[in-house]
C-alpha distance (Angstrom), angle and dihedral (degrees) to the residues before:
residue distance angle dihedral
M1 . . .
F2 3.80 . .
P3 3.84 113.7 .
K4 3.79 113.3 -102.0
E5 3.79 99.7 -142.1
I6 3.79 109.2 124.4
E7 3.81 92.0 -125.9
M8 3.81 90.6 57.4
I9 3.81 92.7 45.0
L10 3.80 90.8 51.9
S11 3.82 91.5 45.7
R12 3.79 90.0 53.3
H13 3.79 91.3 47.6
L14 3.81 91.2 51.1
A15 3.81 91.6 48.8
S16 3.80 91.9 49.4
C17 3.82 90.8 53.7
L18 3.81 97.1 50.1
A19 3.79 129.8 83.4
I20 3.81 95.0 -145.0
P21 3.80 121.0 89.0
M22 3.81 111.8 -94.5
F23 3.79 131.8 176.7
I24 3.81 126.8 -167.6
V25 3.80 122.0 -160.6
D26 3.79 131.9 -176.1
P27 3.83 122.4 -127.8
S28 3.82 91.4 -85.5
G29 3.81 90.9 56.0
A30 3.80 95.7 -107.8
L31 3.78 111.0 148.7
V32 3.81 102.5 -120.6
F33 3.81 97.8 174.1
F34 3.77 143.1 2.5
N35 3.76 126.0 178.9
E36 3.79 129.1 -123.5
S37 3.81 91.7 -96.7
A38 3.81 89.7 58.9
E39 3.80 94.5 52.7
P40 3.85 95.7 89.4
I41 3.81 90.1 53.4
L42 3.80 92.3 56.3
G43 3.79 94.2 34.0
R44 3.81 93.1 -128.7
R45 3.77 141.7 75.2
F46 3.79 121.0 -106.9
D47 3.81 90.3 -135.5
D48 3.82 89.1 58.3
C49 3.80 99.7 45.9
G50 3.80 107.7 21.8
E51 3.77 119.0 -167.1
L52 3.80 117.5 2.6
P53 3.82 130.0 -156.6
I54 3.79 114.6 -120.8
H55 3.83 95.3 -105.5
E56 3.80 90.0 57.0
W57 3.80 102.1 45.9
A58 3.81 95.8 36.8
S59 3.80 89.8 57.9
A60 3.82 91.4 54.5
F61 3.79 89.5 84.8
T62 3.78 131.9 18.7
P63 3.83 119.6 -143.1
V64 3.81 111.5 -139.1
E65 3.78 139.0 179.6
Q66 3.79 117.9 -95.7
E67 3.78 92.3 -92.7
G68 3.79 87.3 53.9
A69 3.78 97.1 -133.1
S70 3.78 106.6 109.0
P71 3.78 136.8 30.3
L72 3.76 113.5 -93.6
P73 3.84 110.9 -112.1
G74 3.79 110.9 -128.3
G75 3.78 88.6 7.1
R76 3.77 97.1 138.2
P77 3.80 104.2 89.8
L78 3.80 94.8 172.3
T79 3.79 93.3 58.1
D80 3.81 90.2 40.7
V81 3.82 91.7 56.5
L82 3.81 89.5 52.5
L83 3.78 90.6 56.5
N84 3.81 97.5 41.7
R85 3.82 100.6 31.6
R86 3.81 88.5 -140.6
P87 3.81 131.0 115.2
A88 3.79 117.0 -101.4
Q89 3.80 137.7 -169.7
L90 3.79 124.0 -161.0
G91 3.77 137.8 166.9
L92 3.79 115.8 -151.3
W93 3.77 145.2 151.2
I94 3.78 120.6 -110.2
H95 3.75 136.7 -170.3
G96 3.78 102.7 -139.4
P97 3.79 127.9 -151.7
D98 3.82 88.2 -93.3
G99 3.82 89.4 59.2
D100 3.80 93.4 -114.5
R101 3.80 118.9 135.1
R102 3.82 112.7 -131.1
H103 3.77 137.4 175.2
I104 3.80 112.4 -131.4
E105 3.78 136.8 177.0
I106 3.80 116.4 -142.9
T107 3.79 125.3 -162.6
T108 3.78 114.7 -171.6
F109 3.77 132.7 -176.9
P110 3.79 134.2 176.5
I111 3.78 122.5 -113.0
I112 3.78 104.2 -131.1
G113 3.77 113.6 178.3
Q114 3.76 134.9 -163.5
A115 3.81 115.4 -49.4
D116 3.83 89.0 24.9
R117 3.82 93.4 -73.0
H118 3.80 111.4 169.9
L119 3.80 103.3 -138.2
G120 3.79 103.1 167.8
A121 3.79 138.1 -84.0
V122 3.79 144.1 -82.5
A123 3.80 128.4 -137.6
V124 3.79 123.9 -161.6
I125 3.80 115.0 -165.1
W126 3.79 131.2 -159.8
E127 3.77 123.2 -173.0
S128 3.79 107.4 -138.0
E129 3.78 136.0 -166.3
K130 3.82 112.1 -115.8
């Protein structure tokens, strides 16, 4: 069930109103919401699958080096921001659930509520031409 903290509710509302892919995770890394624009990246609709534990959504796409051969070390900026509680930006290649190789840019930031409560993180994703 989606967290009830006002900061998380407002983050979800913002994501649902935007036409850029956005993901919201809780402090454990569970994917608690993704908007319609993010559905092609995960290869599923949020309405069909609901919240996903980290091992399930993180395996939906595999970050790789530019040559595409090996997994990219430290290439999971959304989980990194949960650990460090600091914004991050990363460009990487992914193999999506459709098998296509894409270059994406990911900007992540923590959701830190009142009284310094760590509530989760947001990722905004842009597909780029490289």
